[in-house]
N, CA, C and O atoms as a DFTB+ gen file, in Angstrom:
744 C
 N C O
     1  1     -14.329      52.911     -21.135
     2  2     -15.320      52.076     -21.771
     3  2     -16.334      52.931     -22.534
     4  3     -16.735      52.599     -23.650
     5  1     -16.745      54.054     -21.898
     6  2     -17.690      54.957     -22.551
     7  2     -17.089      55.538     -23.823
     8  3     -17.765      55.668     -24.843
     9  1     -15.795      55.889     -23.744
    10  2     -15.128      56.476     -24.907
    11  2     -15.034      55.477     -26.053
    12  3     -15.197      55.855     -27.213
    13  1     -14.773      54.205     -25.748
    14  2     -14.709      53.173     -26.774
    15  2     -16.070      52.991     -27.439
    16  3     -16.147      52.848     -28.659
    17  1     -17.123      52.996     -26.666
    18  2     -18.485      52.874     -27.202
    19  2     -18.826      54.070     -28.086
    20  3     -19.388      53.894     -29.167
    21  1     -18.494      55.288     -27.641
    22  2     -18.780      56.476     -28.443
    23  2     -17.974      56.472     -29.751
    24  3     -18.474      56.895     -30.793
    25  1     -16.731      55.994     -29.689
    26  2     -15.914      55.888     -30.894
    27  2     -16.539      54.904     -31.880
    28  3     -16.562      55.166     -33.083
    29  1     -17.042      53.784     -31.386
    30  2     -17.690      52.796     -32.247
    31  2     -18.947      53.380     -32.892
    32  3     -19.166      53.185     -34.087
    33  1     -19.777      54.092     -32.125
    34  2     -20.988      54.715     -32.673
    35  2     -20.615      55.735     -33.744
    36  3     -21.273      55.806     -34.781
    37  1     -19.575      56.520     -33.508
    38  2     -19.114      57.490     -34.492
    39  2     -18.684      56.797     -35.781
    40  3     -18.984      57.281     -36.872
    41  1     -17.987      55.674     -35.667
    42  2     -17.571      54.903     -36.832
    43  2     -18.786      54.394     -37.607
    44  3     -18.799      54.436     -38.837
    45  1     -19.796      53.918     -36.899
    46  2     -21.008      53.417     -37.549
    47  2     -21.691      54.533     -38.321
    48  3     -22.063      54.335     -39.478
    49  1     -21.868      55.706     -37.711
    50  2     -22.513      56.816     -38.400
    51  2     -21.678      57.296     -39.587
    52  3     -22.231      57.698     -40.610
    53  1     -20.363      57.256     -39.458
    54  2     -19.497      57.649     -40.558
    55  2     -19.672      56.700     -41.738
    56  3     -19.736      57.155     -42.879
    57  1     -19.753      55.383     -41.492
    58  2     -19.987      54.420     -42.563
    59  2     -21.375      54.578     -43.158
    60  3     -21.561      54.395     -44.361
    61  1     -22.351      54.917     -42.326
    62  2     -23.730      55.026     -42.779
    63  2     -23.898      56.155     -43.776
    64  3     -24.632      56.005     -44.753
    65  1     -23.249      57.261     -43.560
    66  2     -23.443      58.416     -44.415
    67  2     -22.442      58.497     -45.570
    68  3     -22.528      59.410     -46.391
    69  1     -21.509      57.573     -45.645
    70  2     -20.536      57.582     -46.735
    71  2     -21.204      57.112     -48.024
    72  3     -21.959      56.140     -48.014
    73  1     -20.940      57.774     -49.089
    74  2     -21.458      57.396     -50.406
    75  2     -20.279      56.852     -51.202
    76  3     -19.572      57.606     -51.870
    77  1     -20.074      55.555     -51.130
    78  2     -18.918      54.941     -51.767
    79  2     -19.382      54.237     -53.034
    80  3     -20.198      53.318     -52.970
    81  1     -18.874      54.655     -54.171
    82  2     -19.182      54.021     -55.443
    83  2     -17.929      54.040     -56.303
    84  3     -17.115      54.959     -56.216
    85  1     -17.787      53.030     -57.120
    86  2     -16.644      52.928     -58.016
    87  2     -17.181      52.936     -59.443
    88  3     -18.153      52.241     -59.738
    89  1     -16.569      53.702     -60.322
    90  2     -16.982      53.731     -61.721
    91  2     -16.192      52.682     -62.487
    92  3     -14.962      52.645     -62.439
    93  1     -16.926      51.831     -63.194
    94  2     -16.325      50.780     -63.993
    95  2     -16.715      51.023     -65.438
    96  3     -17.900      51.155     -65.744
    97  1     -15.745      51.083     -66.325
    98  2     -16.016      51.298     -67.738
    99  2     -15.874      49.989     -68.496
   100  3     -14.762      49.560     -68.805
   101  1     -17.032      49.340     -68.804
   102  2     -17.016      48.145     -69.630
   103  2     -16.882      48.501     -71.101
   104  3     -16.299      47.749     -71.882
   105  1     -17.420      49.639     -71.466
   106  2     -17.261      50.139     -72.828
   107  2     -16.899      51.612     -72.727
   108  3     -17.006      52.213     -71.657
   109  1     -16.483      52.175     -73.809
   110  2     -16.080      53.569     -73.788
   111  2     -17.255      54.529     -73.725
   112  3     -17.090      55.684     -73.331
   113  1     -18.444      54.069     -74.108
   114  2     -19.595      54.961     -74.211
   115  2     -20.369      55.132     -72.907
   116  3     -20.758      56.248     -72.562
   117  1     -20.596      54.034     -72.175
   118  2     -21.518      54.087     -71.039
   119  2     -20.773      53.765     -69.744
   120  3     -20.442      52.605     -69.501
   121  1     -20.505      54.764     -68.917
   122  2     -19.900      54.468     -67.614
   123  2     -20.976      53.911     -66.673
   124  3     -22.098      54.416     -66.646
   125  1     -20.640      52.890     -65.916
   126  2     -21.558      52.317     -64.934
   127  2     -20.913      52.391     -63.564
   128  3     -19.691      52.458     -63.431
   129  1     -21.761      52.375     -62.552
   130  2     -21.261      52.437     -61.178
   131  2     -21.499      51.096     -60.500
   132  3     -22.560      50.489     -60.647
   133  1     -20.519      50.654     -59.772
   134  2     -20.611      49.403     -59.034
   135  2     -20.664      49.746     -57.543
   136  3     -19.729      50.328     -56.993
   137  1     -21.748      49.383     -56.918
   138  2     -21.948      49.698     -55.510
   139  2     -21.161      48.711     -54.646
   140  3     -21.255      47.503     -54.859
   141  1     -20.398      49.197     -53.690
   142  2     -19.613      48.306     -52.840
   143  2     -20.159      48.238     -51.419
   144  3     -19.532      47.624     -50.555
   145  1     -21.300      48.846     -51.158
   146  2     -21.906      48.766     -49.834
   147  2     -22.985      47.691     -49.828
   148  3     -23.509      47.317     -50.877
   149  1     -23.311      47.199     -48.637
   150  2     -24.399      46.241     -48.509
   151  2     -25.092      46.432     -47.163
   152  3     -24.516      46.968     -46.216
   153  1     -26.340      45.980     -47.108
   154  2     -27.097      45.953     -45.856
   155  2     -27.517      44.516     -45.604
   156  3     -27.622      43.705     -46.524
   157  1     -27.752      44.226     -44.342
   158  2     -28.100      42.861     -43.955
   159  2     -29.106      42.912     -42.818
   160  3     -28.905      43.632     -41.840
   161  1     -30.195      42.147     -42.942
   162  2     -31.187      42.017     -41.884
   163  2     -31.336      40.544     -41.547
   164  3     -31.544      39.716     -42.434
   165  1     -31.228      40.214     -40.255
   166  2     -31.286      38.818     -39.807
   167  2     -32.369      38.645     -38.754
   168  3     -32.634      39.543     -37.955
   169  1     -32.979      37.490     -38.770
   170  2     -33.884      37.102     -37.693
   171  2     -33.610      35.627     -37.399
   172  3     -33.507      34.805     -38.309
   173  1     -33.495      35.311     -36.107
   174  2     -33.159      33.936     -35.731
   175  2     -33.884      33.546     -34.447
   176  3     -34.384      34.390     -33.704
   177  1     -33.921      32.240     -34.217
   178  2     -34.575      31.682     -33.035
   179  2     -33.538      30.896     -32.241
   180  3     -33.025      29.887     -32.726
   181  1     -33.221      31.347     -31.014
   182  2     -32.315      30.581     -30.158
   183  2     -32.991      29.272     -29.724
   184  3     -34.201      29.230     -29.501
   185  1     -32.200      28.226     -29.610
   186  2     -32.724      26.922     -29.223
   187  2     -32.107      26.482     -27.905
   188  3     -30.976      26.843     -27.581
   189  1     -32.876      25.691     -27.146
   190  2     -32.338      25.065     -25.934
   191  2     -32.770      23.614     -25.914
   192  3     -33.754      23.243     -26.555
   193  1     -32.041      22.796     -25.183
   194  2     -32.390      21.384     -25.080
   195  2     -33.743      21.203     -24.399
   196  3     -34.069      21.923     -23.454
   197  1     -34.525      20.250     -24.876
   198  2     -35.849      19.978     -24.323
   199  2     -35.715      19.132     -23.064
   200  3     -35.348      17.959     -23.134
   201  1     -36.013      19.726     -21.917
   202  2     -35.914      19.022     -20.631
   203  2     -36.989      17.957     -20.490
   204  3     -36.839      17.024     -19.700
   205  1     -38.070      18.085     -21.246
   206  2     -39.210      17.169     -21.129
   207  2     -39.263      16.162     -22.272
   208  3     -40.330      15.616     -22.556
   209  1     -38.150      15.908     -22.925
   210  2     -38.144      14.944     -24.021
   211  2     -38.493      13.559     -23.490
   212  3     -37.988      13.139     -22.449
   213  1     -39.344      12.866     -24.201
   214  2     -39.770      11.522     -23.791
   215  2     -40.986      11.518     -22.895
   216  3     -41.522      10.451     -22.598
   217  1     -41.440      12.686     -22.453
   218  2     -42.625      12.778     -21.598
   219  2     -43.867      12.360     -22.386
   220  3     -43.988      12.669     -23.571
   221  1     -44.785      11.659     -21.726
   222  2     -46.016      11.212     -22.364
   223  2     -47.127      12.204     -22.016
   224  3     -47.375      12.503     -20.848
   225  1     -47.788      12.706     -23.065
   226  2     -48.895      13.636     -22.884
   227  2     -50.172      12.877     -22.512
   228  3     -50.259      11.670     -22.741
   229  1     -51.172      13.579     -21.934
   230  2     -52.427      12.915     -21.558
   231  2     -53.137      12.212     -22.716
   232  3     -53.873      11.254     -22.482
   233  1     -52.937      12.659     -23.957
   234  2     -53.597      12.013     -25.097
   235  2     -52.840      10.778     -25.594
   236  3     -53.262      10.147     -26.563
   237  1     -51.722      10.427     -24.940
   238  2     -50.963       9.234     -25.278
   239  2     -49.770       9.483     -26.176
   240  3     -48.943       8.587     -26.342
   241  1     -49.645      10.683     -26.772
   242  2     -48.489      10.990     -27.619
   243  2     -47.285      11.343     -26.740
   244  3     -47.431      11.702     -25.572
   245  1     -46.101      11.232     -27.332
   246  2     -44.887      11.536     -26.570
   247  2     -44.220      12.791     -27.103
   248  3     -44.370      13.150     -28.271
   249  1     -43.486      13.446     -26.229
   250  2     -42.736      14.640     -26.576
   251  2     -41.382      14.193     -27.120
   252  3     -40.492      13.831     -26.351
   253  1     -41.222      14.219     -28.463
   254  2     -40.005      13.735     -29.107
   255  2     -39.042      14.840     -29.523
   256  3     -37.991      14.547     -30.092
   257  1     -39.368      16.091     -29.258
   258  2     -38.510      17.212     -29.669
   259  2     -37.220      17.238     -28.867
   260  3     -37.236      17.155     -27.639
   261  1     -36.099      17.356     -29.575
   262  2     -34.812      17.465     -28.901
   263  2     -34.546      18.888     -28.456
   264  3     -33.933      19.117     -27.414
   265  1     -35.014      19.860     -29.259
   266  2     -34.785      21.273     -28.970
   267  2     -36.112      22.019     -28.981
   268  3     -37.046      21.629     -29.680
   269  1     -36.189      23.107     -28.192
   270  2     -37.361      23.976     -28.172
   271  2     -36.889      25.431     -28.331
   272  3     -35.780      25.765     -27.915
   273  1     -37.725      26.301     -28.933
   274  2     -37.359      27.714     -29.072
   275  2     -37.185      28.380     -27.707
   276  3     -37.876      28.041     -26.746
   277  1     -36.258      29.326     -27.638
   278  2     -35.971      30.013     -26.379
   279  2     -35.885      31.523     -26.572
   280  3     -35.104      32.186     -25.889
   281  1     -36.679      32.082     -27.497
   282  2     -36.676      33.522     -27.700
   283  2     -36.627      33.869     -29.167
   284  3     -37.002      33.070     -30.025
   285  1     -36.154      35.090     -29.449
   286  2     -36.005      35.561     -30.829
   287  2     -34.910      36.628     -30.859
   288  3     -34.765      37.411     -29.921
   289  1     -34.145      36.645     -31.949
   290  2     -33.067      37.624     -32.136
   291  2     -33.252      38.315     -33.470
   292  3     -33.743      37.714     -34.426
   293  1     -32.864      39.568     -33.538
   294  2     -32.908      40.312     -34.791
   295  2     -31.719      41.263     -34.832
   296  3     -31.423      41.944     -33.850
   297  1     -31.039      41.304     -35.977
   298  2     -29.877      42.179     -36.159
   299  2     -29.962      42.888     -37.498
   300  3     -30.536      42.368     -38.455
   301  1     -29.382      44.084     -37.556
   302  2     -29.287      44.851     -38.788
   303  2     -27.848      45.314     -38.934
   304  3     -27.222      45.737     -37.963
   305  1     -27.321      45.231     -40.162
   306  2     -25.948      45.649     -40.391
   307  2     -25.778      46.413     -41.684
   308  3     -26.555      46.247     -42.624
   309  1     -24.759      47.252     -41.728
   310  2     -24.407      48.029     -42.905
   311  2     -22.901      47.929     -43.086
   312  3     -22.148      48.129     -42.132
   313  1     -22.449      47.619     -44.305
   314  2     -21.017      47.481     -44.491
   315  2     -20.566      47.643     -45.920
   316  3     -21.328      48.048     -46.798
   317  1     -19.301      47.316     -46.131
   318  2     -18.703      47.359     -47.459
   319  2     -18.198      45.955     -47.797
   320  3     -17.864      45.172     -46.907
   321  1     -18.149      45.647     -49.113
   322  2     -17.741      44.306     -49.528
   323  2     -16.842      44.370     -50.756
   324  3     -16.781      45.376     -51.464
   325  1     -16.156      43.271     -50.979
   326  2     -15.346      43.085     -52.173
   327  2     -15.901      41.869     -52.904
   328  3     -15.767      40.747     -52.416
   329  1     -16.522      42.070     -54.065
   330  2     -17.101      40.997     -54.888
   331  2     -18.079      40.102     -54.123
   332  3     -18.175      38.913     -54.428
   333  1     -18.775      40.613     -53.185
   334  2     -19.798      39.933     -52.382
   335  2     -19.261      38.789     -51.533
   336  3     -20.039      38.175     -50.803
   337  1     -17.992      38.477     -51.589
   338  2     -17.513      37.347     -50.803
   339  2     -16.677      37.744     -49.601
   340  3     -16.503      36.931     -48.693
   341  1     -16.158      38.947     -49.559
   342  2     -15.395      39.416     -48.411
   343  2     -15.953      40.775     -48.014
   344  3     -15.999      41.688     -48.838
   345  1     -16.375      40.922     -46.763
   346  2     -16.949      42.188     -46.333
   347  2     -16.784      42.418     -44.847
   348  3     -16.486      41.502     -44.081
   349  1     -16.985      43.663     -44.462
   350  2     -16.967      44.038     -43.054
   351  2     -18.151      44.960     -42.829
   352  3     -18.460      45.809     -43.665
   353  1     -18.814      44.783     -41.682
   354  2     -20.013      45.586     -41.427
   355  2     -20.109      45.974     -39.957
   356  3     -19.500      45.352     -39.086
   357  1     -20.892      47.020     -39.709
   358  2     -21.242      47.452     -38.360
   359  2     -22.684      47.000     -38.127
   360  3     -23.549      47.223     -38.974
   361  1     -22.942      46.371     -36.992
   362  2     -24.244      45.759     -36.732
   363  2     -24.763      46.119     -35.347
   364  3     -24.000      46.449     -34.439
   365  1     -26.069      46.046     -35.215
   366  2     -26.723      46.192     -33.925
   367  2     -28.033      45.417     -33.987
   368  3     -28.467      45.013     -35.066
   369  1     -28.649      45.213     -32.861
   370  2     -29.900      44.470     -32.853
   371  2     -30.439      44.293     -31.455
   372  3     -30.092      45.028     -30.531
   373  1     -31.300      43.297     -31.323
   374  2     -31.894      42.958     -30.032
   375  2     -32.068      41.453     -29.975
   376  3     -32.372      40.811     -30.980
   377  1     -31.873      40.905     -28.801
   378  2     -32.018      39.466     -28.618
   379  2     -32.709      39.155     -27.310
   380  3     -32.534      39.857     -26.314
   381  1     -33.502      38.088     -27.324
   382  2     -34.208      37.659     -26.112
   383  2     -33.885      36.207     -25.823
   384  3     -33.891      35.363     -26.720
   385  1     -33.604      35.927     -24.563
   386  2     -33.420      34.567     -24.096
   387  2     -34.467      34.361     -23.001
   388  3     -34.267      34.770     -21.857
   389  1     -35.579      33.728     -23.357
   390  2     -36.732      33.632     -22.468
   391  2     -36.464      32.803     -21.216
   392  3     -36.980      33.132     -20.148
   393  1     -35.672      31.741     -21.316
   394  2     -35.417      30.892     -20.152
   395  2     -34.717      31.653     -19.028
   396  3     -34.883      31.309     -17.857
   397  1     -33.941      32.676     -19.365
   398  2     -33.237      33.489     -18.366
   399  2     -33.878      34.852     -18.154
   400  3     -33.391      35.656     -17.359
   401  1     -34.987      35.115     -18.875
   402  2     -35.643      36.433     -18.808
   403  2     -34.621      37.538     -19.083
   404  3     -34.496      38.496     -18.321
   405  1     -33.899      37.379     -20.184
   406  2     -32.802      38.267     -20.536
   407  2     -33.061      38.889     -21.910
   408  3     -33.351      38.187     -22.879
   409  1     -32.951      40.212     -21.974
   410  2     -33.030      40.944     -23.243
   411  2     -31.730      41.720     -23.391
   412  3     -31.335      42.466     -22.496
   413  1     -31.065      41.536     -24.534
   414  2     -29.772      42.172     -24.765
   415  2     -29.788      42.941     -26.079
   416  3     -30.554      42.630     -26.992
   417  1     -28.923      43.957     -26.155
   418  2     -28.713      44.693     -27.401
   419  2     -27.215      44.650     -27.717
   420  3     -26.425      45.343     -27.075
   421  1     -26.829      43.844     -28.696
   422  2     -25.423      43.815     -29.085
   423  2     -25.098      44.921     -30.092
   424  3     -25.925      45.276     -30.932
   425  1     -23.901      45.449     -29.994
   426  2     -23.344      46.391     -30.971
   427  2     -21.997      45.798     -31.345
   428  3     -21.109      45.684     -30.500
   429  1     -21.838      45.414     -32.631
   430  2     -20.643      44.666     -32.996
   431  2     -20.241      44.892     -34.447
   432  3     -21.035      45.337     -35.276
   433  1     -18.985      44.572     -34.725
   434  2     -18.507      44.567     -36.102
   435  2     -18.461      43.116     -36.563
   436  3     -18.310      42.199     -35.756
   437  1     -18.593      42.922     -37.864
   438  2     -18.737      41.581     -38.402
   439  2     -17.848      41.430     -39.634
   440  3     -17.842      42.297     -40.507
   441  1     -17.099      40.333     -39.704
   442  2     -16.285      40.003     -40.869
   443  2     -16.990      38.892     -41.631
   444  3     -17.303      37.847     -41.060
   445  1     -17.242      39.113     -42.921
   446  2     -17.978      38.177     -43.773
   447  2     -17.008      37.556     -44.768
   448  3     -16.311      38.270     -45.490
   449  1     -16.961      36.200     -44.807
   450  2     -16.159      35.469     -45.788
   451  2     -17.106      34.476     -46.455
   452  3     -17.485      33.475     -45.846
   453  1     -17.493      34.751     -47.716
   454  2     -18.526      33.968     -48.409
   455  2     -18.096      33.621     -49.843
   456  3     -18.570      34.259     -50.782
   457  1     -17.220      32.636     -50.038
   458  2     -16.843      32.259     -51.403
   459  2     -17.981      31.533     -52.126
   460  3     -18.841      30.915     -51.498
   461  1     -17.966      31.621     -53.455
   462  2     -18.968      30.946     -54.281
   463  2     -18.705      29.449     -54.293
   464  3     -17.557      29.008     -54.352
   465  1     -19.793      28.664     -54.235
   466  2     -19.700      27.216     -54.391
   467  2     -20.563      26.742     -55.560
   468  3     -20.575      25.555     -55.885
   469  1     -21.278      27.665     -56.187
   470  2     -22.114      27.379     -57.351
   471  2     -22.357      28.667     -58.108
   472  3     -21.769      29.699     -57.783
   473  1     -23.229      28.620     -59.125
   474  2     -23.503      29.827     -59.909
   475  2     -24.087      30.947     -59.062
   476  3     -23.624      32.086     -59.141
   477  1     -25.093      30.642     -58.255
   478  2     -25.766      31.644     -57.422
   479  2     -25.636      31.325     -55.929
   480  3     -26.276      31.975     -55.103
   481  1     -24.822      30.342     -55.580
   482  2     -24.763      29.853     -54.203
   483  2     -23.425      30.165     -53.569
   484  3     -22.371      30.029     -54.191
   485  1     -23.489      30.587     -52.314
   486  2     -22.284      30.864     -51.535
   487  2     -22.390      30.139     -50.197
   488  3     -23.485      29.975     -49.659
   489  1     -21.260      29.711     -49.667
   490  2     -21.195      29.086     -48.345
   491  2     -20.046      29.744     -47.609
   492  3     -18.951      29.881     -48.155
   493  1     -20.290      30.155     -46.361
   494  2     -19.213      30.826     -45.654
   495  2     -19.476      31.019     -44.183
   496  3     -20.327      30.371     -43.573
   497  1     -18.708      31.938     -43.644
   498  2     -18.711      32.177     -42.206
   499  2     -18.707      33.680     -41.944
   500  3     -18.094      34.449     -42.684
   501  1     -19.392      34.084     -40.890
   502  2     -19.330      35.446     -40.369
   503  2     -18.761      35.352     -38.955
   504  3     -19.152      34.477     -38.183
   505  1     -17.857      36.235     -38.624
   506  2     -17.286      36.301     -37.282
   507  2     -17.530      37.708     -36.751
   508  3     -17.137      38.687     -37.385
   509  1     -18.178      37.815     -35.586
   510  2     -18.508      39.115     -35.024
   511  2     -17.902      39.313     -33.651
   512  3     -17.750      38.363     -32.883
   513  1     -17.555      40.566     -33.345
   514  2     -16.997      40.924     -32.046
   515  2     -17.481      42.324     -31.694
   516  3     -17.451      43.227     -32.530
   517  1     -17.925      42.499     -30.455
   518  2     -18.411      43.806     -30.029
   519  2     -18.761      43.817     -28.556
   520  3     -18.081      43.199     -27.737
   521  1     -19.829      44.525     -28.228
   522  2     -20.238      44.692     -26.841
   523  2     -21.742      44.438     -26.716
   524  3     -22.516      44.776     -27.612
   525  1     -22.141      43.841     -25.597
   526  2     -23.539      43.535     -25.327
   527  2     -23.996      44.318     -24.113
   528  3     -23.279      44.415     -23.117
   529  1     -25.204      44.881     -24.201
   530  2     -25.816      45.588     -23.087
   531  2     -27.114      44.884     -22.706
   532  3     -27.974      44.670     -23.560
   533  1     -27.263      44.522     -21.437
   534  2     -28.503      43.901     -20.971
   535  2     -29.511      45.001     -20.644
   536  3     -29.172      45.972     -19.967
   537  1     -30.732      44.856     -21.115
   538  2     -31.774      45.843     -20.876
   539  2     -32.506      45.483     -19.580
   540  3     -32.923      44.341     -19.383
   541  1     -32.651      46.471     -18.712
   542  2     -33.370      46.266     -17.456
   543  2     -32.587      45.526     -16.399
   544  3     -33.177      45.047     -15.431
   545  1     -31.282      45.415     -16.546
   546  2     -30.446      44.700     -15.578
   547  2     -29.351      45.591     -15.018
   548  3     -28.272      45.103     -14.682
   549  1     -29.606      46.882     -14.912
   550  2     -28.601      47.803     -14.385
   551  2     -27.483      48.003     -15.373
   552  3     -27.732      48.229     -16.558
   553  1     -26.241      47.922     -14.900
   554  2     -25.089      48.135     -15.781
   555  2     -24.478      46.816     -16.257
   556  3     -23.281      46.757     -16.541
   557  1     -25.276      45.774     -16.345
   558  2     -24.805      44.468     -16.801
   559  2     -24.485      44.528     -18.296
   560  3     -25.355      44.825     -19.115
   561  1     -23.235      44.244     -18.638
   562  2     -22.803      44.243     -20.037
   563  2     -21.620      43.298     -20.175
   564  3     -21.057      42.841     -19.180
   565  1     -21.248      43.010     -21.415
   566  2     -20.140      42.106     -21.637
   567  2     -19.644      42.152     -23.065
   568  3     -20.146      42.921     -23.884
   569  1     -18.663      41.330     -23.356
   570  2     -18.081      41.248     -24.694
   571  2     -18.889      40.279     -25.546
   572  3     -19.030      39.106     -25.200
   573  1     -19.413      40.769     -26.650
   574  2     -20.223      39.977     -27.570
   575  2     -19.320      39.274     -28.578
   576  3     -18.456      39.902     -29.189
   577  1     -19.523      37.964     -28.749
   578  2     -18.770      37.179     -29.732
   579  2     -19.759      36.300     -30.473
   580  3     -20.684      35.752     -29.874
   581  1     -19.563      36.164     -31.785
   582  2     -20.442      35.267     -32.536
   583  2     -19.707      34.654     -33.714
   584  3     -18.794      35.245     -34.290
   585  1     -20.138      33.446     -34.051
   586  2     -19.693      32.742     -35.242
   587  2     -20.953      32.267     -35.940
   588  3     -21.821      31.656     -35.316
   589  1     -21.058      32.545     -37.234
   590  2     -22.269      32.233     -37.991
   591  2     -21.885      31.510     -39.270
   592  3     -21.107      32.032     -40.068
   593  1     -22.430      30.294     -39.477
   594  2     -22.232      29.543     -40.714
   595  2     -23.398      29.835     -41.638
   596  3     -24.551      29.674     -41.240
   597  1     -23.121      30.264     -42.871
   598  2     -24.144      30.727     -43.811
   599  2     -24.208      29.871     -45.057
   600  3     -23.194      29.364     -45.537
   601  1     -25.416      29.719     -45.571
   602  2     -25.651      29.205     -46.911
   603  2     -26.490      30.257     -47.610
   604  3     -27.613      30.540     -47.191
   605  1     -25.946      30.847     -48.688
   606  2     -26.588      31.984     -49.341
   607  2     -26.906      31.656     -50.792
   608  3     -26.053      31.178     -51.539
   609  1     -28.142      31.920     -51.174
   610  2     -28.564      31.787     -52.563
   611  2     -29.150      33.129     -52.965
   612  3     -30.116      33.599     -52.365
   613  1     -28.561      33.744     -53.985
   614  2     -28.954      35.086     -54.406
   615  2     -28.730      36.029     -53.228
   616  3     -27.586      36.206     -52.811
   617  1     -29.780      36.640     -52.676
   618  2     -29.623      37.531     -51.529
   619  2     -30.298      36.986     -50.277
   620  3     -30.516      37.729     -49.320
   621  1     -30.628      35.710     -50.270
   622  2     -31.306      35.063     -49.147
   623  2     -30.338      34.099     -48.466
   624  3     -29.636      33.342     -49.136
   625  1     -30.304      34.129     -47.131
   626  2     -29.404      33.275     -46.361
   627  2     -30.173      32.447     -45.351
   628  3     -31.173      32.904     -44.797
   629  1     -29.708      31.230     -45.111
   630  2     -30.095      30.482     -43.914
   631  2     -28.802      30.248     -43.150
   632  3     -27.739      30.084     -43.749
   633  1     -28.897      30.233     -41.811
   634  2     -27.659      30.155     -41.047
   635  2     -27.847      29.462     -39.703
   636  3     -28.953      29.349     -39.175
   637  1     -26.716      29.006     -39.176
   638  2     -26.590      28.483     -37.817
   639  2     -25.612      29.406     -37.114
   640  3     -24.526      29.677     -37.626
   641  1     -25.998      29.891     -35.932
   642  2     -25.219      30.917     -35.239
   643  2     -24.945      30.489     -33.797
   644  3     -25.836      29.993     -33.109
   645  1     -23.715      30.685     -33.354
   646  2     -23.325      30.454     -31.963
   647  2     -22.885      31.798     -31.394
   648  3     -21.990      32.447     -31.935
   649  1     -23.530      32.217     -30.278
   650  2     -23.299      33.546     -29.708
   651  2     -22.919      33.426     -28.235
   652  3     -23.493      32.624     -27.498
   653  1     -21.950      34.229     -27.817
   654  2     -21.632      34.416     -26.409
   655  2     -21.874      35.882     -26.085
   656  3     -21.299      36.767     -26.719
   657  1     -22.733      36.140     -25.092
   658  2     -23.039      37.524     -24.727
   659  2     -21.998      38.131     -23.792
   660  3     -21.974      39.348     -23.611
   661  1     -21.137      37.307     -23.194
   662  2     -20.124      37.822     -22.284
   663  2     -20.706      38.278     -20.957
   664  3     -20.095      39.080     -20.251
   665  1     -21.880      37.771     -20.617
   666  2     -22.581      38.155     -19.391
   667  2     -22.738      36.914     -18.519
   668  3     -23.091      35.841     -19.007
   669  1     -22.471      37.073     -17.222
   670  2     -22.749      35.991     -16.266
   671  2     -24.029      36.338     -15.526
   672  3     -24.148      37.408     -14.929
   673  1     -24.981      35.422     -15.573
   674  2     -26.279      35.609     -14.929
   675  2     -26.666      34.290     -14.295
   676  3     -26.595      33.249     -14.948
   677  1     -27.074      34.311     -13.030
   678  2     -27.419      33.100     -12.286
   679  2     -26.260      32.099     -12.297
   680  3     -26.476      30.896     -12.450
   681  1     -25.051      32.592     -12.136
   682  2     -23.820      31.788     -12.110
   683  2     -23.568      31.011     -13.397
   684  3     -22.875      29.994     -13.374
   685  1     -24.120      31.473     -14.521
   686  2     -23.894      30.833     -15.812
   687  2     -23.494      31.880     -16.841
   688  3     -24.008      32.998     -16.828
   689  1     -22.578      31.519     -17.730
   690  2     -22.272      32.386     -18.872
   691  2     -23.438      32.316     -19.838
   692  3     -23.973      31.239     -20.101
   693  1     -23.832      33.467     -20.367
   694  2     -25.006      33.517     -21.236
   695  2     -24.602      33.528     -22.700
   696  3     -23.665      34.220     -23.099
   697  1     -25.323      32.754     -23.484
   698  2     -25.104      32.663     -24.911
   699  2     -26.243      31.876     -25.528
   700  3     -27.196      31.513     -24.839
   701  1     -26.149      31.612     -26.815
   702  2     -27.201      30.843     -27.478
   703  2     -26.687      30.207     -28.755
   704  3     -25.681      30.627     -29.327
   705  1     -27.409      29.179     -29.186
   706  2     -27.242      28.565     -30.502
   707  2     -28.554      28.821     -31.225
   708  3     -29.620      28.484     -30.709
   709  1     -28.491      29.415     -32.417
   710  2     -29.698      29.852     -33.118
   711  2     -29.717      29.364     -34.559
   712  3     -28.675      29.140     -35.176
   713  1     -30.923      29.209     -35.074
   714  2     -31.167      28.992     -36.491
   715  2     -31.894      30.199     -37.022
   716  3     -32.779      30.729     -36.350
   717  1     -31.540      30.656     -38.235
   718  2     -32.207      31.851     -38.721
   719  2     -32.122      32.037     -40.218
   720  3     -31.548      31.230     -40.950
   721  1     -32.722      33.141     -40.643
   722  2     -32.704      33.555     -42.042
   723  2     -32.222      35.004     -42.105
   724  3     -32.334      35.752     -41.133
   725  1     -31.691      35.381     -43.250
   726  2     -31.201      36.750     -43.430
   727  2     -31.429      37.191     -44.876
   728  3     -31.440      36.381     -45.802
   729  1     -31.605      38.479     -45.033
   730  2     -31.673      39.103     -46.351
   731  2     -30.483      40.033     -46.472
   732  3     -30.266      40.896     -45.621
   733  1     -29.711      39.851     -47.537
   734  2     -28.522      40.662     -47.781
   735  2     -28.743      41.403     -49.087
   736  3     -29.035      40.793     -50.116
   737  1     -28.602      42.718     -49.044
   738  2     -28.837      43.529     -50.242
   739  2     -27.541      44.204     -50.665
   740  3     -26.975      45.001     -49.917
   741  1     -27.074      43.880     -51.871
   742  2     -25.841      44.452     -52.409
   743  2     -26.143      45.586     -53.358
   744  3     -25.224      46.190     -53.910
């Protein structure tokens, strides 16, 4: 397991320091370079069902929220892409699930499929697979899995994400459903 983790870290550093550029000649006079790497920064809020929905507050108002925030997640990724619609990246980050007092750091690879649906708009899916490490919980770790539905305009994304941390805590499998935003730089 340690060797697999070290191999993954080595792959990430190898991608990070690679200078990959392709020269495209639109005219004979001026060669231009087309960058095929991208970076991605995400921030999201995990949601949980509101146990107190319908409760009446002392001022007479009612609690009508179906979902309440349950922490915050942040991820950073670096990868390569083909025409901005197909890409693969190496990612890491930190996530908090407050209801379980759980802080995790996932390290994962991500496949991006984002076809155009308009002039500047893309709609697609990201699928991630890797490993999760729980912070402050001894050697608690598991297989990280995620599916993310994206709506992208220019370099800004909004998304819905479903994550499984691959960790059992308090006799429950841990995961989250999150809403978030991302910045993607090509």
